[in-house]
C-alpha positions as CSV (number, residue, x, y, z in Angstrom):
1,M,-4.9,-59.1,8.5
2,T,-1.7,-59.0,6.2
3,D,1.8,-58.3,7.1
4,R,2.5,-54.8,5.5
5,P,4.1,-52.2,7.5
6,V,0.9,-49.7,8.3
7,D,2.8,-46.6,7.1
8,E,3.2,-48.0,3.9
9,M,-0.9,-47.9,3.5
10,S,-3.1,-45.9,1.5
11,F,-5.9,-44.6,3.8
12,E,-8.3,-46.8,2.1
13,E,-6.0,-50.1,2.5
14,A,-6.1,-49.2,6.3
15,M,-9.4,-48.3,7.1
16,A,-10.3,-52.0,4.9
17,E,-7.8,-53.7,7.2
18,L,-9.2,-52.2,10.5
19,E,-12.5,-53.3,9.7
20,Q,-11.5,-56.7,9.1
21,V,-9.4,-56.6,12.6
22,L,-12.5,-54.8,14.4
23,G,-14.8,-57.9,13.0
24,Q,-12.5,-60.7,14.5
25,L,-11.9,-58.7,17.7
26,E,-16.1,-58.2,17.8
27,R,-16.4,-61.9,16.9
28,G,-14.8,-63.0,20.2
29,D,-13.2,-66.1,19.3
30,V,-9.9,-65.0,18.8
31,A,-7.4,-66.4,21.7
32,L,-6.2,-63.8,23.9
33,D,-2.2,-62.9,22.6
34,D,-4.0,-63.1,19.1
35,S,-6.5,-60.5,20.6
36,I,-4.2,-58.2,21.7
37,K,-2.1,-59.0,18.5
38,L,-5.1,-57.2,17.0
39,Y,-6.1,-55.0,18.9
40,E,-2.4,-53.3,18.6
41,R,-2.7,-53.7,14.9
42,G,-6.0,-51.9,15.3
43,A,-4.7,-49.2,17.2
44,A,-1.9,-48.9,14.8
45,L,-4.2,-48.8,11.3
46,K,-6.7,-46.2,13.3
47,A,-3.6,-43.7,13.7
48,R,-2.6,-44.2,10.3
49,C,-6.3,-43.6,9.1
50,E,-6.3,-40.5,11.2
51,K,-2.9,-39.1,9.9
52,K,-4.2,-39.6,6.4
53,L,-7.6,-37.5,6.6
54,K,-5.3,-34.6,8.6
55,E,-3.1,-34.6,5.4
56,A,-6.3,-34.5,3.2
57,E,-7.6,-31.9,5.3
58,E,-4.8,-29.6,5.3
59,K,-4.8,-30.4,1.3
60,V,-8.2,-28.6,0.8
61,A,-7.4,-26.1,3.6
62,A,-4.9,-24.6,1.4
63,I,-6.7,-24.7,-1.4
64,T,-7.3,-20.6,-2.7
65,L,-10.1,-19.3,-4.1
66,D,-10.4,-16.6,-6.6
67,G,-12.8,-13.9,-5.8
68,D,-15.9,-15.6,-7.7
69,G,-15.3,-18.6,-5.3
70,N,-13.5,-21.0,-7.4
71,P,-10.5,-22.6,-7.0
72,T,-7.1,-20.7,-8.3
73,G,-4.3,-22.9,-6.5
74,L,-2.4,-24.3,-3.4
75,K,-1.1,-21.8,-0.6
76,P,2.3,-22.3,-0.6
77,A,3.9,-25.3,1.8
78,G,4.9,-22.7,3.9
79,D,1.9,-20.9,4.7
80,L,0.1,-24.9,5.7
């Protein structure tokens, strides 16, 4: 587990750390206080991953297509 703020992590970084946190919790060899901290960190990492996925979905949804189905650009930000 790193001390890096979760809100600065990329999706991949957050997912990798979330997997580490889950592994530690599943093994059950962590003291109760540390388990609580891990759970809280894991919840924050999960939320970060969900946020980054939603952002990616919105970008994909904003791609406009021409008559042949080819991407032509993005919708203006106000259309999102």
